[in-house]
Biopython code that builds the backbone (N, CA, C, O; Angstrom):
import numpy as np
from Bio.PDB.StructureBuilder import StructureBuilder

atoms = [
    (1, "MET", "N", (134.828, 29.829, 117.469)),
    (1, "MET", "CA", (134.238, 30.766, 118.381)),
    (1, "MET", "C", (134.555, 32.177, 117.890)),
    (1, "MET", "O", (135.699, 32.473, 117.545)),
    (2, "ASN", "N", (133.547, 33.045, 117.859)),
    (2, "ASN", "CA", (133.747, 34.445, 117.518)),
    (2, "ASN", "C", (134.104, 35.218, 118.790)),
    (2, "ASN", "O", (133.411, 35.112, 119.802)),
    (3, "VAL", "N", (135.182, 35.991, 118.733)),
    (3, "VAL", "CA", (135.643, 36.764, 119.882)),
    (3, "VAL", "C", (135.684, 38.228, 119.484)),
    (3, "VAL", "O", (136.210, 38.578, 118.427)),
    (4, "ILE", "N", (135.128, 39.083, 120.335)),
    (4, "ILE", "CA", (135.117, 40.522, 120.093)),
    (4, "ILE", "C", (135.656, 41.217, 121.338)),
    (4, "ILE", "O", (135.207, 40.942, 122.451)),
    (5, "ALA", "N", (136.622, 42.120, 121.148)),
    (5, "ALA", "CA", (137.147, 42.928, 122.248)),
    (5, "ALA", "C", (136.461, 44.287, 122.185)),
    (5, "ALA", "O", (136.446, 44.946, 121.146)),
    (6, "ARG", "N", (135.891, 44.694, 123.328)),
    (6, "ARG", "CA", (135.193, 45.982, 123.396)),
    (6, "ARG", "C", (135.739, 46.795, 124.553)),
    (6, "ARG", "O", (136.110, 46.247, 125.591)),
    (7, "LEU", "N", (135.786, 48.113, 124.367)),
    (7, "LEU", "CA", (136.151, 49.031, 125.434)),
    (7, "LEU", "C", (134.867, 49.672, 125.928)),
    (7, "LEU", "O", (134.212, 50.406, 125.188)),
    (8, "GLY", "N", (134.505, 49.399, 127.172)),
    (8, "GLY", "CA", (133.271, 49.932, 127.734)),
    (8, "GLY", "C", (133.488, 51.324, 128.295)),
    (8, "GLY", "O", (134.173, 51.494, 129.303)),
    (9, "LEU", "N", (132.909, 52.314, 127.646)),
    (9, "LEU", "CA", (132.977, 53.690, 128.122)),
    (9, "LEU", "C", (131.670, 54.038, 128.813)),
    (9, "LEU", "O", (130.709, 53.272, 128.746)),
    (10, "ALA", "N", (131.626, 55.175, 129.472)),
    (10, "ALA", "CA", (130.432, 55.571, 130.213)),
    (10, "ALA", "C", (129.215, 55.697, 129.297)),
    (10, "ALA", "O", (128.102, 55.347, 129.692)),
    (11, "SER", "N", (129.420, 56.190, 128.089)),
    (11, "SER", "CA", (128.282, 56.443, 127.210)),
    (11, "SER", "C", (128.075, 55.388, 126.130)),
    (11, "SER", "O", (127.005, 55.338, 125.523)),
    (12, "THR", "N", (129.068, 54.550, 125.877)),
    (12, "THR", "CA", (128.950, 53.571, 124.793)),
    (12, "THR", "C", (130.034, 52.503, 124.914)),
    (12, "THR", "O", (130.965, 52.644, 125.707)),
    (13, "ASP", "N", (129.913, 51.451, 124.137)),
    (13, "ASP", "CA", (130.965, 50.453, 123.986)),
    (13, "ASP", "C", (131.661, 50.686, 122.651)),
    (13, "ASP", "O", (131.010, 50.900, 121.628)),
    (14, "VAL", "N", (132.989, 50.642, 122.673)),
    (14, "VAL", "CA", (133.767, 50.839, 121.451)),
    (14, "VAL", "C", (134.395, 49.500, 121.077)),
    (14, "VAL", "O", (135.174, 48.944, 121.852)),
    (15, "PRO", "N", (134.060, 48.972, 119.887)),
    (15, "PRO", "CA", (134.699, 47.725, 119.464)),
    (15, "PRO", "C", (136.167, 47.977, 119.111)),
    (15, "PRO", "O", (136.482, 48.896, 118.356)),
    (16, "LEU", "N", (137.058, 47.153, 119.664)),
    (16, "LEU", "CA", (138.485, 47.299, 119.400)),
    (16, "LEU", "C", (138.982, 46.302, 118.361)),
    (16, "LEU", "O", (139.824, 46.634, 117.527)),
    (17, "ALA", "N", (138.467, 45.096, 118.414)),
    (17, "ALA", "CA", (138.920, 44.062, 117.483)),
    (17, "ALA", "C", (137.894, 42.951, 117.422)),
    (17, "ALA", "O", (137.124, 42.743, 118.360)),
    (18, "THR", "N", (137.891, 42.237, 116.303)),
    (18, "THR", "CA", (137.015, 41.089, 116.111)),
    (18, "THR", "C", (137.841, 39.955, 115.504)),
    (18, "THR", "O", (138.583, 40.154, 114.543)),
    (19, "TRP", "N", (137.698, 38.780, 116.075)),
    (19, "TRP", "CA", (138.346, 37.590, 115.549)),
    (19, "TRP", "C", (137.263, 36.558, 115.270)),
    (19, "TRP", "O", (136.814, 35.880, 116.195)),
    (20, "PRO", "N", (136.835, 36.423, 114.031)),
    (20, "PRO", "CA", (135.801, 35.433, 113.723)),
    (20, "PRO", "C", (136.396, 34.024, 113.637)),
    (20, "PRO", "O", (137.508, 33.828, 113.147)),
    (21, "ASP", "N", (135.637, 33.068, 114.120)),
    (21, "ASP", "CA", (135.972, 31.643, 113.994)),
    (21, "ASP", "C", (137.349, 31.261, 114.544)),
    (21, "ASP", "O", (138.105, 30.545, 113.887)),
    (22, "LEU", "N", (137.675, 31.743, 115.754)),
    (22, "LEU", "CA", (138.939, 31.333, 116.364)),
    (22, "LEU", "C", (138.816, 29.902, 116.879)),
    (22, "LEU", "O", (137.889, 29.591, 117.627)),
    (23, "PRO", "N", (139.730, 29.041, 116.489)),
    (23, "PRO", "CA", (139.671, 27.667, 116.966)),
    (23, "PRO", "C", (140.410, 27.490, 118.291)),
    (23, "PRO", "O", (141.377, 28.200, 118.566)),
    (24, "GLY", "N", (139.964, 26.565, 119.089)),
    (24, "GLY", "CA", (140.689, 26.131, 120.277)),
    (24, "GLY", "C", (141.052, 27.235, 121.257)),
    (24, "GLY", "O", (140.222, 28.075, 121.605)),
    (25, "ASP", "N", (142.316, 27.220, 121.701)),
    (25, "ASP", "CA", (142.815, 28.176, 122.677)),
    (25, "ASP", "C", (143.147, 29.484, 121.970)),
    (25, "ASP", "O", (144.166, 29.585, 121.287)),
    (26, "TRP", "N", (142.294, 30.476, 122.134)),
    (26, "TRP", "CA", (142.454, 31.745, 121.426)),
    (26, "TRP", "C", (143.146, 32.810, 122.265)),
    (26, "TRP", "O", (143.290, 33.943, 121.807)),
    (27, "THR", "N", (143.579, 32.483, 123.480)),
    (27, "THR", "CA", (144.162, 33.499, 124.357)),
    (27, "THR", "C", (145.454, 34.106, 123.802)),
    (27, "THR", "O", (145.702, 35.295, 124.002)),
    (28, "ARG", "N", (146.274, 33.323, 123.117)),
    (28, "ARG", "CA", (147.519, 33.867, 122.543)),
    (28, "ARG", "C", (147.236, 34.862, 121.433)),
    (28, "ARG", "O", (148.033, 35.775, 121.213)),
    (29, "VAL", "N", (146.130, 34.711, 120.733)),
    (29, "VAL", "CA", (145.765, 35.639, 119.661)),
    (29, "VAL", "C", (145.221, 36.945, 120.244)),
    (29, "VAL", "O", (145.523, 38.027, 119.740)),
    (30, "VAL", "N", (144.426, 36.841, 121.297)),
    (30, "VAL", "CA", (143.724, 37.989, 121.858)),
    (30, "VAL", "C", (144.592, 38.772, 122.846)),
    (30, "VAL", "O", (144.395, 39.976, 123.011)),
    (31, "HIS", "N", (145.530, 38.123, 123.494)),
    (31, "HIS", "CA", (146.325, 38.738, 124.559)),
    (31, "HIS", "C", (146.971, 40.076, 124.171)),
    (31, "HIS", "O", (146.901, 41.009, 124.971)),
    (32, "PRO", "N", (147.602, 40.228, 122.984)),
    (32, "PRO", "CA", (148.192, 41.528, 122.636)),
    (32, "PRO", "C", (147.168, 42.669, 122.624)),
    (32, "PRO", "O", (147.492, 43.781, 123.040)),
    (33, "THR", "N", (145.966, 42.420, 122.165)),
    (33, "THR", "CA", (144.946, 43.459, 122.140)),
    (33, "THR", "C", (144.533, 43.839, 123.557)),
    (33, "THR", "O", (144.270, 45.009, 123.833)),
    (34, "LEU", "N", (144.475, 42.873, 124.445)),
    (34, "LEU", "CA", (144.154, 43.185, 125.835)),
    (34, "LEU", "C", (145.224, 44.072, 126.446)),
    (34, "LEU", "O", (144.902, 45.004, 127.183)),
    (35, "LEU", "N", (146.494, 43.801, 126.155)),
    (35, "LEU", "CA", (147.574, 44.649, 126.656)),
    (35, "LEU", "C", (147.481, 46.062, 126.075)),
    (35, "LEU", "O", (147.719, 47.040, 126.785)),
    (36, "GLU", "N", (147.141, 46.172, 124.806)),
    (36, "GLU", "CA", (146.955, 47.486, 124.193)),
    (36, "GLU", "C", (145.795, 48.232, 124.845)),
    (36, "GLU", "O", (145.872, 49.445, 125.042)),
    (37, "THR", "N", (144.739, 47.531, 125.176)),
    (37, "THR", "CA", (143.578, 48.144, 125.826)),
    (37, "THR", "C", (143.941, 48.657, 127.215)),
    (37, "THR", "O", (143.518, 49.744, 127.610)),
    (38, "ILE", "N", (144.710, 47.888, 127.943)),
    (38, "ILE", "CA", (145.154, 48.331, 129.272)),
    (38, "ILE", "C", (146.015, 49.587, 129.139)),
    (38, "ILE", "O", (145.875, 50.518, 129.932)),
    (39, "GLY", "N", (146.896, 49.620, 128.153)),
    (39, "GLY", "CA", (147.716, 50.809, 127.906)),
    (39, "GLY", "C", (146.883, 52.006, 127.512)),
    (39, "GLY", "O", (147.149, 53.122, 127.957)),
    (40, "LEU", "N", (145.877, 51.789, 126.680)),
    (40, "LEU", "CA", (144.975, 52.869, 126.273)),
    (40, "LEU", "C", (144.225, 53.411, 127.477)),
    (40, "LEU", "O", (144.078, 54.625, 127.619)),
    (41, "HIS", "N", (143.753, 52.534, 128.337)),
    (41, "HIS", "CA", (143.049, 52.964, 129.547)),
    (41, "HIS", "C", (143.959, 53.814, 130.428)),
    (41, "HIS", "O", (143.533, 54.847, 130.944)),
    (42, "ALA", "N", (145.194, 53.392, 130.602)),
    (42, "ALA", "CA", (146.144, 54.151, 131.419)),
    (42, "ALA", "C", (146.402, 55.529, 130.807)),
    (42, "ALA", "O", (146.439, 56.530, 131.523)),
    (43, "ALA", "N", (146.578, 55.581, 129.501)),
    (43, "ALA", "CA", (146.825, 56.862, 128.834)),
    (43, "ALA", "C", (145.624, 57.793, 128.957)),
    (43, "ALA", "O", (145.792, 58.991, 129.185)),
    (44, "LEU", "N", (144.412, 57.254, 128.809)),
    (44, "LEU", "CA", (143.220, 58.079, 128.954)),
    (44, "LEU", "C", (143.053, 58.578, 130.379)),
    (44, "LEU", "O", (142.592, 59.701, 130.589)),
    (45, "SER", "N", (143.418, 57.771, 131.356)),
    (45, "SER", "CA", (143.345, 58.187, 132.760)),
    (45, "SER", "C", (144.293, 59.344, 133.030)),
    (45, "SER", "O", (143.917, 60.315, 133.685)),
    (46, "VAL", "N", (145.511, 59.248, 132.534)),
    (46, "VAL", "CA", (146.490, 60.325, 132.720)),
    (46, "VAL", "C", (146.014, 61.590, 132.019)),
    (46, "VAL", "O", (146.104, 62.679, 132.586)),
    (47, "ALA", "N", (145.509, 61.464, 130.800)),
    (47, "ALA", "CA", (145.036, 62.630, 130.059)),
    (47, "ALA", "C", (143.853, 63.291, 130.763)),
    (47, "ALA", "O", (143.766, 64.518, 130.800)),
    (48, "THR", "N", (142.951, 62.500, 131.316)),
    (48, "THR", "CA", (141.801, 63.038, 132.035)),
    (48, "THR", "C", (142.243, 63.797, 133.281)),
    (48, "THR", "O", (141.746, 64.889, 133.557)),
    (49, "LYS", "N", (143.175, 63.219, 134.031)),
    (49, "LYS", "CA", (143.684, 63.885, 135.236)),
    (49, "LYS", "C", (144.405, 65.181, 134.872)),
    (49, "LYS", "O", (144.259, 66.184, 135.571)),
    (50, "ALA", "N", (145.174, 65.173, 133.799)),
    (50, "ALA", "CA", (145.866, 66.388, 133.360)),
    (50, "ALA", "C", (144.868, 67.466, 132.947)),
    (50, "ALA", "O", (145.071, 68.643, 133.243)),
    (51, "LEU", "N", (143.805, 67.077, 132.274)),
    (51, "LEU", "CA", (142.773, 68.034, 131.866)),
    (51, "LEU", "C", (142.071, 68.635, 133.080)),
    (51, "LEU", "O", (141.823, 69.840, 133.121)),
    (52, "HIS", "N", (141.751, 67.800, 134.070)),
    (52, "HIS", "CA", (141.127, 68.300, 135.292)),
    (52, "HIS", "C", (142.059, 69.266, 136.025)),
    (52, "HIS", "O", (141.615, 70.296, 136.533)),
    (53, "LEU", "N", (143.336, 68.937, 136.079)),
    (53, "LEU", "CA", (144.301, 69.812, 136.733)),
    (53, "LEU", "C", (144.432, 71.139, 135.985)),
    (53, "LEU", "O", (144.471, 72.200, 136.608)),
    (54, "ALA", "N", (144.499, 71.086, 134.663)),
    (54, "ALA", "CA", (144.586, 72.310, 133.862)),
    (54, "ALA", "C", (143.355, 73.188, 134.069)),
    (54, "ALA", "O", (143.473, 74.408, 134.189)),
    (55, "ASN", "N", (142.188, 72.575, 134.112)),
    (55, "ASN", "CA", (140.959, 73.343, 134.340)),
    (55, "ASN", "C", (140.958, 73.954, 135.742)),
    (55, "ASN", "O", (140.533, 75.095, 135.923)),
    (56, "HIS", "N", (141.424, 73.209, 136.717)),
    (56, "HIS", "CA", (141.491, 73.712, 138.094)),
    (56, "HIS", "C", (142.447, 74.902, 138.181)),
    (56, "HIS", "O", (142.123, 75.913, 138.804)),
    (57, "LEU", "N", (143.615, 74.785, 137.564)),
    (57, "LEU", "CA", (144.599, 75.878, 137.589)),
    (57, "LEU", "C", (144.105, 77.101, 136.828)),
    (57, "LEU", "O", (144.449, 78.228, 137.186)),
    (58, "ALA", "N", (143.315, 76.902, 135.799)),
    (58, "ALA", "CA", (142.771, 78.032, 135.035)),
    (58, "ALA", "C", (141.728, 78.792, 135.844)),
    (58, "ALA", "O", (141.533, 79.990, 135.638)),
    (59, "ASP", "N", (141.050, 78.094, 136.775)),
    (59, "ASP", "CA", (140.029, 78.733, 137.606)),
    (59, "ASP", "C", (140.647, 79.510, 138.774)),
    (59, "ASP", "O", (139.997, 80.375, 139.360)),
    (60, "VAL", "N", (141.893, 79.201, 139.106)),
    (60, "VAL", "CA", (142.514, 79.832, 140.280)),
    (60, "VAL", "C", (143.001, 81.214, 139.972)),
    (60, "VAL", "O", (143.549, 81.885, 140.847)),
]
sb = StructureBuilder()
sb.init_structure("model")
sb.init_model(0)
sb.init_chain("A")
sb.init_seg("    ")
for serial, (resi, resn, name, xyz) in enumerate(atoms, 1):
    if name == "N":
        sb.init_residue(resn, " ", resi, " ")
    sb.init_atom(name, np.array(xyz, "f"), 0.0, 1.0, " ", f" {name:<3s}", serial, name[0])
structure = sb.get_structure()
């Protein structure tokens, strides 16, 4: 089975990893990338909030 991890953004999908021809139970192979994706999402959320706050403070 071919497995592809993608990060869905508002304007596009970003491929994160591809595992061609994974046999059987592939969750142990893919799980670390999913954890990295969750961490990336959290970091982007914090950065976005910080940018919005900086822009708000600059307008005041």
